[in-house]
N, C-alpha and C positions, 0 to 999 in steps of 0.2 A: 233234535237233529242228529241222526246216527252217522258217525264218521269213522272210517277205518284208516289206521296208519300202518304203513309197511316200511320196515327198515331192513337194509341188507345185513345189518348186525347191530348189537347194542353200542351206543357210544362208549368209548373207552380212552384211557390215558395211558400211553406206553412210554417207557423211559429206557434209553440205551446210553450208558455213561451219564453225561450231563445234558443230553439231548432229549427233550420231552415233547411228545406230540399229543395234543389235545384233539382227538378225533371225534367229531360230531357227525352222527349218521343222519342224513336227511330223509324226508318222506318220499319214497319211490312212487307213491300213488299220484303225484302231481305231474302235470304236463311239462313244467320247467324243471330241468335237471340241474339244480343249483350245485356249483362246486366252488371251492375257495381254498387257497393254501398260502399262508403268509406267516412270517416269523415276527413274533411280538417284540416290540422294543421295551415295553414295561410290563412284563408278565405278572408281577405281583399286583400291580394296579388292576389289571384285567381280571385276575383271580378274585379279588375282593369285591369288585363290581359284579361279577357273575354270581358270587355267593350271596350277595345282597339281593340279586334278582331271584335267585332260588328261595330266599327268605320271603320275598313278596309272593311267590307262587304258592307257598305252603301256609301263608298267613290266613288266619281265621279268627276274627275278633267278635264273632257273634256270641251272644250269651248262651251258655250251654245249660239246657233245662234237664233236670233229672227225670228219667222215665221210670215211674213206680207202678205202672199198670199191671205188669206181670206179678209184682210182689203182692199187691192187694188181691189179685185173683187167686194166687196160691194160699194166701192167709184165709180167705173165705172157705176154700175147699178143705184146708186143714182143720178149721174149727168145726165144720160140718162132719168130717170123718171122726173126729174125737168124740163128738156128742153121740154119734150112733154107736161107737164102740163101748162108750160108758153105759148106755142103756141096755146093750146086749149082754154084757158080761158082769154087770154089777151084782146081781143076786148071788149070794153065797161065796163071792170071790175072796172075801176076807178070811173065811175059815179055810179055804183051800190054800191060800197063801201062807197062813200061820203054820199048817202042817208041813208044807214044803220047806219053809224056812228052818223049822226045827230039825228036820232030817238033814238038811244041807249043813247046818252048823255042826251037828254031830259028826258028819262025814269029814268036814274040813278040819276038825280038831285032830283026827287021826292021820290025816295026810299032810298036815302043815309042814312037818319036817321034810317029807318027801318033795313037796312042791319047792321048798327053799333050795334043796340040793339040785333039782332040775333047773331052776333059775340060775344058779351059779354056773352050771355046766353050759347053759345056753349063752350066758354073758361071755364066757371064755371062748366058746366057738365063734361067736359074732366078731370078737376082736381079731381072731385069727383070719376069718374070712375078709373082713374089711381091709386088713393089711395087704392082701394080695388081690383084692377084687378090683377089676378095671371099671366096674360100673358103680362104684361107691357113691359117685356124685350124680347118679341117674336123675334124681328129682330136680336137682339144680339145672342139669343139662335140659330136662324137659321144659322147665319154666322158661329158660332162655330161648328155646326153640319156638314155643308159642308166642313169645314176645317178638321174635324175629318175624314170624308169619304175620302177626298183627300189623307190625310196622310196614312190612313189604306190601300187604294188601292195601293198607291205608294210602300209601303213596301211589300204587297202581290205579286205585279206584278214583282218588280225588284229584291228583295233580294232573293238570292239563299241560301238555308239552308246550314250551315256549315257541314263538314264531320268529324265525331269522330271515332277514331280507338283505341280500347283497346288492348294494347300489354302486354307481360309478364312483361316488365320493366317500362312502361309508358302509359299514356293516352294522345293522341294527338288530337288537334282540328285544322282543316284546313279550310281556307276560301279564297275567291277571291273577289276582288272589283268589282263594277258595271262596271267600264270602262276597267276591265281586265288587269290593269297595276300594281296592287299591290297584292302580295301573302302573306298570313300570316299563320303561323303554331305555335300553343302553345303546347309545350310538357311539360306534368306534370309527374314528377317521381312518382313511386309507393311509395317512401319514404315519400311523402307528405300526404299520406293517412293512416288512421287507417282503414283497411279493415273490413267491417262488414259481407261480404259474399264472396265466391269464385267467381272471375270475369269470364265471358264468353267472350273469345276473338273474335274479328271480327270488321267489319266496318259498319257504318250506318250513315244516315242523322239524324239530330236532329232538332226539331222544336224550333227555337230561334227567338221569335217574339219581336216586340218593347215593348210589355207589359211585357215580361220576363225581358227585359233589365231594365225597370223602377224598377221592383221588386228587381233585383240584386243590384241596387243602394242603397237599404236600409240595406245592410249588415253592421253590426257594430262589433267592436272589442269584445264586450261582448256576442255575439251570437255564438253558435256552429253551423257550416254549414256542412251538409252531402250532397255530390254529389251522386245522384242516377240516373242511366240510366235503366229505367224499361219498358220492352215491354208491360206490362199490363196497362200502363198508370197511371194517377193520378186522384183521386176523388176530387170533389168539396166540399164545406163546408157541404152540406147536405148529404154527403156520397153516392151521386148517380153519377155513372160514366157516363160522357157525351158520346154522339155518336162519332163514328170514325171521325177523321178529315182527309180529303183527299185533296191533292193538285195535280193539273196537270200543269206541267210547261214545256214549250218548251225550253230545254237547247240550248243555242247558241253553234255552232260548235267551235267557237273560245274559248269559256269557257272551253270546254272539252280539246281541243288541248293545250290550254295555261296552264291548270293544269298539263298536262303531260310534257310540254316543260320545266317547272320550274325545274323538277327533273334533266333533262339533263344539264341545266345551272348550277345547284348546284354542279354537279359532276366535273365541270371544275376547274382547278387550277387557283389561282390568289393571289393577295397581301392581306394579312390580317393585319389590324391595330387594336390595342386594345386602345379604348378611355375610359376615365373616365367619370362618370356621369356629372361632371362639364364641360367637353369638349362638350358632346352632348347637355348640357343646353345652352352653348354659341352659338352653331349652331342654335338650335331651337329659341333661343331668337332673334337672328339677323333676321331670316326668319319671325318671328312673328311681329317685329317692322318696317321692311322695305318691302314695296310693290312695286315691279318694275312696271313701266309703259311703258317701251320700251325694245327692244332687244339690246344686247344679254342677255338671262336670264339663266345663268349657274353659277356653282361654280367650280373653278379650284383648285384642290389639288396639292400642290407643295411638293414633297417628296424628300428630300436631305439626303444622308446617315449621320447618327449621329446627325441630326439637328431636331428641333421641326417641326412638321407638320404645314404648312401654307395653308390657304384657301382664294382664292380671289373671292369675290362675285361681279359678273357683273350684271347690268351696273353700279353699284356704284363705282367699283374699290376699295372697302374696303378689307383690308387684316386682317384676323383673325388668330392669332397664338395660336395653341393648346398646351397643356402640353405633348402630346404624342410625343415620339422620334421615328423617322423612323429608323428601324433596317436593311433596305435593303442595298445592295451593289452598287446600281446604281441609279442615279438621274432620276426622272420621273415626268411627270405631267399627271393628270387625270381630264378630264372635265365631269361634271355630269349635265344633264338637268332634268327638272321636279323635282326640288329640294324641292318645297313646300310640296311634298308628305311626306317628312321626318318628318313633323310636327306630324304625327300619333305616333311617338315615345315619345311625350312629356309626356303622362301618366306614362310611365315606368321609367322616369329619377329618381324620388326619390325612386324607388323600386329596381333598378338594381345595382349590384356590378360593372359591366363593360359592355361595348358595344364593339362588335367585328365587324368591317367593312371589308367586302371582296369586293375588286375592281377587275373586270375581264378584264379591258381595255376599250379603246375608243369604243363607240357604243355598249357596252355590259352591261348587267344588274348589279345591286349591291345588296349585301345581308347585312343585319344588324341583328346581334344576340344579344339579351339582356339577360344577365346572371342574373337571380333572385334566384339563389340557387337551390332549388328543382324544379323550373320552368324556362323554357327557351322559349323565344319568337323569332322566326325567321321570318324576313320580307324581301321579295324580290321585288325590284323595277325594271320595265323594263327601257329600255334605255331612253325613253322620256315618258311623261305622256300621249301623244296622240298615242304612239306606243305600242300595246299590245304585249304579248309574242309570238304571231303567226306571226305578220307582219315582225318581225325583223329576226335576224340570225337563221338559222337552228341548234339549239344548239345540238340536238341529233347527227347530223353529225359531228360537231366539237368534241364532246365527244367520238366519235367512236362508237356510238350506231346505226350502220346501218345494215340493213338486219334483217332476222328472227333468225339466229343462233340456239342455242339449247333452244328455248323458252320453249318448253313443259317440259324439265328436270328442268329448272330454276323455272317454275311456281310450279311444284310439290314439289321442294325442299323448296322454300320460304313459300308455304302454310303450310308445316309441321313445319319449323323452325321459321317462322314469321319474323325474322330479322337476316341478315348476312352481313358481309363486303365483298368486292369484293375478297379479299384473301381467306376468308373462303368459298365462293362460289367455287372458283378454287380448293380448297383443297377437297371439297365434290364431285366435278366432275373432277377427275384426268384425265379422257380419253378425255376431251374436250379441245380444244385450247382456248387461252385467247381471241382471236378475236371473236370466236363463243359465248363465254360466255358474252362478252360485248354486242354483237348484241342481244343475248337473253334477257339480262337485259333491253336494249333499247326497245325491243318489249314489254316487261312487263310494262314499263313506258307508252308507247303509247296506250296500251290497258286499261290504268287506273287501273292496278292491282298491282301497287307498287309505292313507291316514295322514293327519296333519302333523308336520314336524314343527314342534313348538320352538325349537332352538333357532332354526333358519326361517320360520314362518313361510313354509313351503308345503305343497301337497305332494306326497310321494305315493308312487304306485306300489300296491302290495296286495296279494291274494290271501285273505285270512284263512280260508278253508280249501282243501283239495277238491271239493265238489261245490257246485253252485249253491248259494243260499237260497232256501225256499222262498217263494214270493211273499208268503204271509208274514215273513220276518222283516221285509223291507218296503212292503207296499204302503201307500199313503194311509196314515192312521186317522182315526175318527177326529182326534184333536186337530190334526193338520188340516183336515177337510173343513172343519168348523172355522178355523182361522182364515183359510182362503175364502170361505163364504162371506164372512163379515169384514174382511179387510177393507174393501172399497168403501163400505158404509162407515166404517171406523175412521178412515182417512178424511172423508167428506165432512164429518161432524166433529173433527178434532179441534181443540182449542189449546193454546200454549200461553203460559205466563211465566215471566222471569222474575224470580224472587230476589230479595235483598241478600239472601244467603247464597246467591249465585247458583241457583238450582233451577232446572226447567220443570215445570209442572204441567203435565199433559192430561187433559180430560176429554172424554167423549160420552155420548149418550146413545142409547139404542132402545128400541121397543121390542118387547117380547111378551107374548101371551096377554096383550092389551095392558101391559104395565111398562112404565118408563124406568129404565135402569141406567146407572152411571158407573164409569170406570175412571180411575185416577192413578197416575204414575208420577213419581218424583224421581228425577235423574240428575246427578251432580255433574261437575265439570269433567270428571273422569269417565263418564259414560256408564256409571254404576247406579243401579236402582236403590234408592235409600228409603223409599216408602211406596206402598201400592195398596189399592183398595178397589173392591168391586162388590156390589150388593146383589150379585146373582147367587142362586142357590148352590151352584157348583163350588164356588170359591168359599162360600160360608161353611159348607160341610167339611172342607179340608182344614189344613193347618193355618190357613189365612196368611200365608207368606209365599215367598218365591219358590219354595220347595214343592208347592202344589198349585201352580197358577191355573187360571181358567183360560178359555180360548179368547175372551175379551181382553185380558191383560196382555196375552201374547201378541194379539193383533195390534193393540195400541203401542206396544213396545217396538214392533217392526215398523210401524208408521212413523213413530217419533224418532227413531234412530237416525233417519235421514235428515232431521232438522236440528240435530244437536250442534252443528256448526254455525248456526245463525248468530249474527252479531248485530250490534246497534239496537238491541231491544230495550225498550223502556221498562224500568222496574215496576213490577205489579200491574202492568197493563196486559189485558187479555187480548190475544190475537186469534182471530179465526183463520181457517185454512186459506180463505180467499185473500185475506190481508197478507198472509205469509207469501202466497204466490205472486202477489203484486210486487212485494219487496224483492223477491228473487228475479222477477222480470225487469 
């Protein structure tokens, strides 16, 4: 998807005496002309949070493979050239070379002293020239120049500008990493600002260059910083406004879909652990000091009720015991890959009051929320560093965001209210069923017109792009169509059993190509999948876990999620759906 950004001027940081203005240029190609101007109460806190967001934007943990195709092509051509030369000039070449060498040796003997004198003169002249030459460091300057060009092009080509949204109660900055495995959202409360003008609500991209990053690093405690989002741009020192800055970027489809899938994943329920800054420091310190050189590379969280949380780091086998006490009622283990990405949280350790870790289960993403008072940083990590948000589980299906639902009504409502919880949306649309409301919210996410606020558990209105997203990027997928097709059959044939381990075991059968297949899901008291299995060919060809589910597993999960609050079930007794409906009635 090709998108053009237009800025009145580059974003810049200006300083007059102890007054600093951080000027962010918004995208003028958007319909909503967003503006904001407020004086920060904690400028250093904002500086470090924004620098961390920039670190997320340029993060790329993908394995770098060496490209040697050109080298081998050159090597083959060079060998062939030398063979031809050897065959052409080999006859009598030795005799000719010997005659030439003898004559040259004789001539060199006569001119040796003359050459030595000329070399001495040349050396003296070079010293005199270098002493007064302004270009004596030419080659060093040239190397620095090409390094600058490379770094500048790298930033312009790969870094995608963050998205800023001005709400009634906060200002949020969203960004995605280069490898599309890390999502970051900085939420700054309005209580952090002394407002200097009335904000204009809306969403826009901001020009956040590497130069602006270096200027932000100069913030100090004795300077007053004003955050300004000005559509008119910012002047340079001579008060002349520069020409419009335009960027044309081909946004990857996975970047757009990933941005939208994050909201669906954030809406899922999971286990939340509160870690102290010292606990997060211990985790980051271990990752910083130990570099694994072989597999397996994961950390296993061991959660036992009433016990301190333990983390096993593989392949070292080292156990780290945190101060956090697990408050859950059931023992569980969670494995996390791509753990080195957690190092992006290092900058916020001395600034945060607490860290909240949300674990969604095996093969699912993790979310970390850093509580910094008037600022909150939410970071989402995909299952593996090489697995972006699109390649993995269809989170919108698991969250129940399937179909179109009452999308138009929800779009109109949220554009007016800007921020509502799911309960408030249902209250504002009393004539709509909850399933249609969830489907409408899911379509809002997929169109890039909203995102899920993990901190407040609310849906916020936000336009991701300045142009409408193409239909093929948000239309109902083949997987979603299959789930909708078999959902009724799955529900009618579903059976549930409550085990002694206090887990719900859901099973169902279906007939396909004259063969009888079965699907099973085990869900614990926290609503997380602990085990799953399906003997269809689609599931067997994949990873055979939640990172690549089939339509049968997703359909069974959606059907079973409504029955997790069942009570008074006998242990190890199998209930059919008719029995369950009689109990509910």
